[in-house]
Structure formats: structure tokens, C-alpha cells
N, C-alpha and C positions, 0 to 999 in steps of 0.2 A: 150642340152637347155634347157630342162623342168623341173629342178632341181634348174634355176637361181631363182625363189623369194623364195627359200628357207629363206632366209636370213631376208627378211624384213615379213616374217607370224612368225621368232622367234620372231623377235624385238615388233611384237604388240602382240605377248603372252605374251612375259616375260612386255610388259606397262599395259596390261589386269591384268595380276598379280599384276603389283603392285598399282593399280587401287584399286584393292578391296581387298589391303590389307590396303590402304590406309582409302577406306571407312568403314573397320573393327575396325582401330582404332578412326574411328571419331565416329562411334557407340559405341565402346566400353568406351570410354569419355563419352558419351552424358548416357551410361545405369551409370556408375559410380557418374556423379553428380545427376540422378536421384535418384538414391539409396542414396546417402547421404542427399537429401531432404527429404525422406520419412524415413531415419532413426532419421534425427533432431527432425519433425515432423509427419508422415505418411502423408496418403493421402488425410486425411480429412484437416490436415493444409494446405500441398499446395494449397488444391481448394479457404479455405478461405483467404489464402495470393492472390490468383487471382480475386477473385469474388469479381467487381465491385470498387477493385484500381487498381491505377497503379502500374503497375511494375517496380523495379528501372533497370536500366541497371547496369551490375557488376560493374562500374567503384564508383557509389555511395556507394557501401559498402567495400569499397578496405580498405584494413587497419584495418577492426574490425571483430572479432572471433564472432561466436552464439552456445554456448556448451547448448545440453541440459540434466538436471539435474532433478530427480524426490523425489518427497516424500516433499515437495508437485512440483506438476511437474511445471515447471518454465525453463527462456532460460536465462542465464548469459554471458552479452555482455561482451567481451574483446579486448583490443586494441592488438597493433603488440607485446608487450615487455609481455603480458600474464597478466596484470594488472584487475581489473574487474574495469569497466566502469558502468554497470548497472546490478541489478536484476527484472527480469518481471516475474510476477507469472501467471500463466494460470487461467482467467476467473476474476482478479484482476484488477481496476487500479491504485493502489498503485505501483510505481516503485522509488526504491530506487538505488540512483546513486551516484557515491563516488566522491566526491571535495575536496576541502579547510577543512582542521581540526578546528574542533571550540568547546571549553568549554562550558560547563553549569555547573552554580552552585547556590547552594541558602543557604547562607551561614546564614540565619537566623533557619532555619530548619532541618539541616542536615550538616557533614562536607565530605561527598562527593560529590564528580564532576563526572558529565559526559566527558569524550573526544572523540569524534567522527566525523569520516569524511563523514558519511551517510547524505546525504539530500535526505528527502521522499516527491515524490511530485506526483501528479493523471497526469495519460496520458488522453485524451478525451474520450477513449473507453475502454473497458477489453480487457488483452493480451491475443492473441492464438498464437501456435506455428506455426513459417512460416511468422507473420508479420513483421519481419525484412528485406522484400521484400517490403511494401509497402511503398506510401510516405508520408503518413499520419505521422508513425513512424520516417523514416529521418528526415521529416522536425521538429517534435518535440523533437528528440534527439538533433538533432542543436542547436534549440533553448536552450534548458535547460543542457546540458551537461557542466559541468563547472560552472555553473549559482551560483552566491550568494544572488539570489533573495529571499525573505523569505522565506520559505520551510513550511510544516504540523508542524514540530518539534518547530520551529522557533514560530509559529502562538501561538502553544499550551503554550507556555511557556511566552506570552503576558498577562496572568491575573492571574498570581499569587502576591501577595501580595509586595506591591512597586511599580508593574510595573506600569509605564506613562500612562494617558488616549492617545488614540489616535482617530482622529474624521475624517469624510468623508466627502464630499463637501457639504451632505446633514446637517451636525452637528450631523449627528448620533455619538454616540460612540460606535467603533467596537472592540474594545481592551482596557486592561489597568485593573487593579487590581479588581479581582471580589469578592464579598462574597459568602458564599454557599447558602444561602435563607434558606427555614424552615427547620424544625428540621428532621430528617431522613430520607431515600433513596426514590430511581425513586417508588418501589416495597414493602414499607410498612408498607402498606396497610392504611396509615392514609387518611385523607379527603381532604389534602392539598401537591399534591405531589411537590418534590423539584423541582425549577425553570428549567425551558427548556431558549434555545437560546434566542426565545423573549422578556422574562423576562428581562435579561442582556440586551440588546439592546435597551426597552423602545419604541416598535414599533408593531405595529398590522402585521399581517403574515397570507400570503392567501397559503395554501397548494393547491398539484395539485388535488385533490378531490373536491375542489369550499369549504375546511371548513378553516373559516377564525379565529383567534386566538387573542384575544387582552388583550394587558399585565397589571399587577396588578401593578399598581406606588408602592404599599408598597414592591416591590422586585425588582425592576430597579435595575441594575447592581449585579446581582446574580442569579448564574448558579447551579445545581446540575450535578450528575455523569453522566447522559444519554444527558441531555441537553449540558452539557461541551464541548463533543465528537458530539453532533451535531454542536453547533457555531463554532467548529472547522474545522472539515471538511465538515458541510453543507456551513454554511453562508459563512465563510472565502477561502475556498477552490471550493464550489461547487458541492459537492455530492448532491446527491437528497435526500430530505427530506419528511418523509410522516409525517400528522397529526397523527395518531394514530398507535394502534400496528397492524394495519394488515398487510398481506403481500403484498410486491409490492416490484415496482424498486425503495427503497431507505430506508432511515436509520428509522425505527419506533422508535415510545415515549422511551421507556424505555431499562433498560438494558438486563432485562429477554428475551423481542421480538427480539432486537439487536442479540442475540447469540443464542437464538431457531430458530429462521425464517427468521431471517434478511439476507440480502445479504452478499456477503465474501465468501471466499474461507478457511474453516476451518483448520487451522493450529496446532490444539495443542486441545485434551480432557482431562477433569479428573487434576488430580495435576501435580504441574508440578517438573517431576523428573528433573534431568540435563539432560539425554536425551532428552527428549520431549523442554526443555527451549532451546536448543542449534537449533534450527527449528525455534524460534520467529526471526523477522527483527524489528528494528526499525519502527515505524510507525502501528504496529500491534497493535487490539486492545483485552483488555485481562479483562476476565471476570471472577467477583469475588461473592460466598456466605459466607457472611458477620456475618450473621444473624441468628439464630435456627429459622428457619422455618417450618412451617409442610408442605408446597405446594410445597419446596425446588426451589424457584424461585431464580436468580442469582439477587442480589441488586447493585451491583458495577461496574461499567466500566470505564476503563483508556486506555492511550494510551502509549506504550512499547516504550520506550528512548533510550534501547540498556546497555552496560554494565558499570558500575561504575570505580571508577579507583579503588577500591578492586576486580576488577572481578565480582562483583554480577549484576544480572539484573536489571533495576530499571524501574517503571514507573511512570506518572504522572497525577493522578485526580483530581477532584473534591471532597472533603471529609469533612463533616459533624464536622469531631475530629480537622481536619486542619482548617476548618472555611473557606475553597476556594480550589483553583488549587493549589497542590502541588508536587513536586517529593520528598519530605525531608520524615523525621521521626517522626515528631510531632503528636500523636494520633497513631503510627504504623507504622511501617518499611515498606517504598515503594517500597521495597524488591519482589524479586518474588523468590527468595529462601529461606532454614532456616526455622524458627520455627515461624514466624510472625506471626499475624492476617491474611496479605495478602496472603502468601505463602501457607498457609493450608488453604486459601480459595478459592484460583486459581481455576477454572473449567472450562473456555475454552479460544478459543483466535482463530480470524478472521482474515483476510487480504482483505479488502475492494479492 
């Protein structure tokens, strides 16, 4: 009779073995998830995503895939079909989203045109691996995915010859055809550097350090190379601006300072070989040395638009030879490949 309890004891042992197996499976699954998170962004990235930010429930991220790529380090967002939704570069606020196709033309200066489905927008903060789990990013992506409101590229093209003037509620003309301004370039050693963004706007401007500048009435509606970039990325898109060429959390005054110690993620150094040019994405700043200078300072900066209909990488900038902002070929081809002035003078590129 003493052997009667054997069956319940055997059942208990089997149940214990099943429970242990179940716990092991849960632990293994948790380990796989943790491994995936660490593989995607590393322990530091996981801490960044959780530190001071609301974590998203898994359902909020359902349907999107986040792939990590290198050189430069970035996150590529894909939908359920594998199509690219956005590209987000570590340390940069610039995001490139996939949207409706559009065509940029400038028949006055070139027969080439740029066909693109890239929409360049600024995120409210710099990207880091793992931030796809943060509420701020989910809200931002929801608001901007598929949006056709003017982006960085659209704003950049609103200053070419023939563009209609646009004014804000205070009557300030913030867009419309811009002239080049003074002769020369930002770093040509002249006593009057080319026009900054506030010259085009015709309004005084106070920078974060308290330095206030006042526009020259004779230069109203004009803008030079770096001033053009500051007008588009700074005044129009809200990227911080510095009053001088000091280091700091904003775009400095000249092209050379932007390239050497300004903010952003370097994506190109040296001449533009085909392999190097393939790293560029629309919205990147491209820097040039177009003059024979003993100090080797860079004297030109523009915004990369993408490939034209002939497969050539093309940029837009404000140029003296063209009389203002252009992506055309008057006074030198606006291509980054080949043997033209700007292709040979290309020295660097950054992603803000």
C-alpha cells in the first residue's frame, strides 16, 4: 500500500520538468530579443533609447523593420514589403524619407533634370541607434511619412531665377529669386564677404551669443554660398545658426568653417571618386575648393540633390558665375563627377 502515491509524484515530476522547459524557452526568447537589440545598436544604444524617453509598446512598431548599416552608421526603416521608408544617420538630424516622385527642372541653365522620390526633413533631435523605440520618433515619423509639405530640397529651389516671391504674415520676403550679392566668395579674402541669409531677408538678426547683425540695404535679396545654405537649413528649416566661425552647436558663417569644424556627420573626404559619391544622399552639404588659394580654405558649399536623368550626381548652390542659386551648368557644370570645375574641386561632404 505504501507504493500508492507513486503516480501523483511522477505527475508532479513531469509537471516540474514541463515548467522548467517552459521557463527555459521564455528565457531563451528573451535572450534572442536582447541579442537582436544589442546587435542592432549595442548596449549604449539601448540605454539611449530608454533614457528619459517613453518606451513604445511592441504594437506601435508593428509592420516596420529597422536595419542597421555602416559607413556611415545609420538605420534604414523598411515597410512590410521591404521597401525603404526612411534613412536615419547616427549623429545627424537629417532624415531622407521615401515619398511621391517629383521632377526638378531648370531649363534656363541646363537640359538635365532630377527625378527623385526622396524627401529631406529635419528631425527634432539627432539620431542614434535604438531610438526607433522612442515616442518622439514614432510621433515624428507618423506626422512626416508620406507628407508632401515643402522639404529641404523644395525650399532650396525657391531661390532660383524666375521663382515667385513668398512673404510671411509680417511681410518679410522669405523666398523668391535671389541674386548672388557681392563678387567673390565667402573666403576670398575680400573686405565684403558674400551675402548672408539676413541680407536676403532684409532684417536684423540676433544670434545665440547675443551678437546682432544688420542688413545692408544695397544687398537686399542677395545671398552667397554659405549664406544660401544658412537660409535654407537655418532660417527655413530651423537648424541652429552661429554668428561667426567659432565652434558651437550650429552652422558657422563660412563654407570652410562648416566643413572643418562645423556640425554634421562627415560622409566624404577628398575628391569625388564614384565609390565615394555613392555614399551621398539628398540633402548632404558638399564643399569645394574652386580657387587656387595658398591657405587651401574651401570657398564653396552646396546641397546635394541626387542623380539627374543621365545618372550624374548634381548639387544646387549660390554661385557668382550663375548670378545666384542654381543647379544648372551656366558658369560651370553642377555635376559632382567628370572633369568640371566643381567635380575637380570637390573636397568634402557632411550630413547635418
